Structure formats: C-alpha cells, structure tokens
C-alpha positions in Angstrom: 0.0 0.0 0.0 1.4 3.3 -1.0 0.6 6.7 0.5 0.2 9.6 -1.9 1.2 12.9 -0.8 -0.2 16.1 -2.1 2.0 19.1 -2.7 0.8 22.6 -3.0 2.6 23.6 -6.1 0.9 26.5 -7.8 1.5 26.9 -11.6 1.7 30.5 -12.5 0.2 31.7 -15.7 2.1 33.7 -18.3 0.2 36.9 -17.2 1.3 36.4 -13.6 4.8 35.8 -14.7 4.9 39.0 -16.8 3.5 41.1 -13.9 5.6 39.5 -11.1 7.9 42.1 -9.7 11.5 41.9 -10.7 14.3 41.3 -8.3 15.9 44.3 -6.6 19.0 45.7 -7.9 22.3 44.5 -6.5 22.8 46.9 -3.4 26.5 47.3 -4.2 25.9 48.3 -7.8 23.0 50.6 -6.9 25.3 52.1 -4.2 28.1 52.6 -6.7 25.7 54.3 -9.1 24.2 56.5 -6.5 27.9 57.6 -5.8 28.3 58.4 -9.4 25.3 60.5 -9.5 26.3 62.3 -6.2 29.8 63.0 -7.8 28.2 64.3 -11.0 25.8 66.4 -8.9 28.7 68.1 -7.2 30.7 68.3 -10.5 27.8 69.8 -12.6 26.0 72.1 -10.1 28.5 72.7 -7.3 26.0 71.2 -4.9 25.0 67.8 -3.5 21.8 65.8 -3.5 18.8 66.6 -1.5 15.0 66.9 -1.8 13.6 69.1 0.8 15.0 72.3 -1.0 13.1 71.5 -4.3 9.8 70.7 -2.3 10.1 73.8 -0.3 10.6 75.9 -3.5 7.5 74.2 -4.9 5.5 75.1 -1.8 6.6 78.6 -2.0 5.7 78.9 -5.6 2.2 77.9 -4.7 2.0 80.4 -1.9 3.3 83.1 -4.3 0.6 82.2 -7.0 -2.4 82.1 -4.3 -1.2 85.0 -2.1 1.4 87.2 -4.0 1.0 89.9 -1.4 1.7 87.6 1.5 4.9 86.3 -0.3 6.1 89.8 -0.9 5.8 90.7 2.8 7.4 87.6 4.7 11.2 87.6 4.7 11.5 83.9 4.4 9.4 83.8 1.3 11.0 86.9 -0.3 14.2 85.1 -0.5 12.5 82.6 -2.8 9.7 84.4 -4.5 9.8 88.0 -3.5 8.9 90.6 -6.2 9.6 89.2 -9.8 11.4 86.0 -8.4 10.1 82.6 -9.6 10.6 80.1 -6.8 10.8 77.3 -9.4 13.9 78.9 -11.3 16.5 76.8 -9.5 18.4 73.6 -10.3 17.1 71.9 -7.2 13.5 72.0 -8.5 14.6 70.1 -11.6 16.6 67.6 -9.4 13.5 66.9 -7.3 11.3 66.4 -10.3 14.0 64.2 -11.7 14.0 62.1 -8.5 10.2 61.6 -8.8 10.3 60.8 -12.4 13.2 58.5 -12.1 11.4 56.7 -9.3 8.4 56.4 -11.3 10.2 55.0 -14.2 12.2 52.5 -11.8 8.8 51.4 -10.3 7.3 50.6 -14.0 10.5 48.9 -15.2 10.5 46.7 -12.0 7.0 46.3 -12.1 6.4 47.4 -8.6 3.8 50.0 -8.9 0.3 49.3 -7.4 -1.9 50.9 -5.1 -1.8 49.3 -1.7 -1.4 50.1 2.0 0.9 47.9 3.9 0.4 47.5 7.5 0.6 45.1 10.4 -2.4 42.9 11.8 -3.0 45.4 14.8 -3.4 48.5 12.7 -5.9 49.6 10.1 -5.0 51.2 6.8 -6.6 54.4 8.1 -4.4 54.4 11.1 -1.4 53.6 8.8 -2.1 56.6 6.7 -2.4 58.8 9.8 0.9 57.6 11.3 2.6 58.2 7.8 1.2 61.6 7.6 2.2 62.4 11.0 5.7 61.3 10.4 5.9 63.1 7.1 5.0 66.3 8.9 7.6 65.8 11.6 10.2 64.9 8.9 9.4 68.0 6.7 9.5 70.3 9.8 12.7 68.9 11.0 14.3 69.0 7.6 13.3 72.8 7.2 14.6 73.4 10.8 18.0 71.5 10.1 18.1 73.4 6.7 18.4 70.0 4.9 16.7 66.7 4.7 18.1 63.2 5.4 19.3 62.7 1.8 21.0 66.1 1.8 22.5 65.5 5.2 23.5 61.8 4.7 24.4 61.7 1.1 26.0 65.1 0.6 27.2 66.1 4.0 28.4 62.5 4.8 30.4 62.5 1.5 32.1 65.8 2.5 32.9 64.3 5.8 30.9 67.0 7.7 30.9 66.3 11.4 27.4 67.8 11.7 26.0 65.4 9.1 27.7 62.4 10.7 26.2 63.4 14.1 22.8 64.0 12.3 22.9 60.5 10.8 23.8 58.9 14.1 20.9 60.6 15.8 18.6 59.9 13.1 19.2 56.1 13.2 19.2 56.0 16.9 15.9 57.9 17.0 14.4 55.6 14.4 15.6 52.4 16.2 14.3 53.9 19.8 10.8 54.7 18.3 10.7 51.3 16.5 10.9 49.7 19.9 7.5 51.3 20.9 5.6 50.7 17.7 6.9 47.2 16.9 3.9 45.6 18.1 1.7 47.2 15.4 3.7 45.2 12.8 3.7 41.7 14.4 
C-alpha cells in the first residue's frame, strides 16, 4: 500500500509571470551608481543631492501664486519668490522632479507600482495613513529646521565628511531604532 502526498505547487500563468515584480538591484551596484550620481551633482552644480529644498521651492511657488502679497511681505518667502522672482527657477527643483520621475520609471520597469497600503495586523489602513502623515509632517518640519533633509545631510554632508552630518545620521538612526521599539507590536 502506498501513501500519496499532495504538494501545494501553484502553476503560474504567463500573465502572472509578466506582472511579477523583478528582483531588486544589487545593493553594491546601486550604491556605486548613487555615488556616481552624487559626484556628478557636485561636479555639474557645485551642490550635492537633497529633496527638501526642491519641495520647499514648490510650496513657496504655490504660496506666491495664491497669495502674492503675502509672499512679498514675509522675509523667508521673499528670499525665494519676492517681487518678480520665480521660486521654481532653481536647479534643485529640476533635481526633485527628476527624483520623482526616475522613481516612477524605476517602479514601472521593476513592475512594482500598485496601489496598496501595507500595515501590520494590529493597525488599520486608516491608522497607517495617519501615522505616515504625522511622520511626514515631523520629517518635513525637521528638515526645514535643520536646513536639509536626510538625503542632503546623509549623502551630501556625509560625502563631504561634515561632522554635523555624521552626528545627524547617528542621531537619526538612533531615534528611529528607539521609536521602532515602541511601535513594533503594530507590525507583528
């Protein structure tokens, strides 16, 4: 008498194979490519990489369009859009747009673009969005307060061996790990 065992082998269709996400890039090759891009940014613009400056200029541009009198009265806004200045007339805006477009292209090529909200079993999608928004607001405020975002501080400042940037990176990761301890149960 023989005992037959059933295996749960799922046969994928051609459509499923075509839409399956591709493997992630080799992290060493991606890091090397990022280093080349950072070098080219320094070489071509005299500045490093960062995203908060471009987003800040886009927000100031919207303020200037909606309330130009306000933009002409506030000292912080005058620096970017006072009078006839166009807040979008800066290389960092193009860099920020390129980051978004490049990420979108990468997502399409890697077949990783889909609308979903990832969350743990003890948290709802709505709560996940609220936490993400709250974290984004804190990060954005901190980036403007520190006069640079994590990419600007970590990549550009770290590459220049800036002591302040390295101190920021250590504090950023330590803070992230400390907070992760308190919210870990939301993901398990």
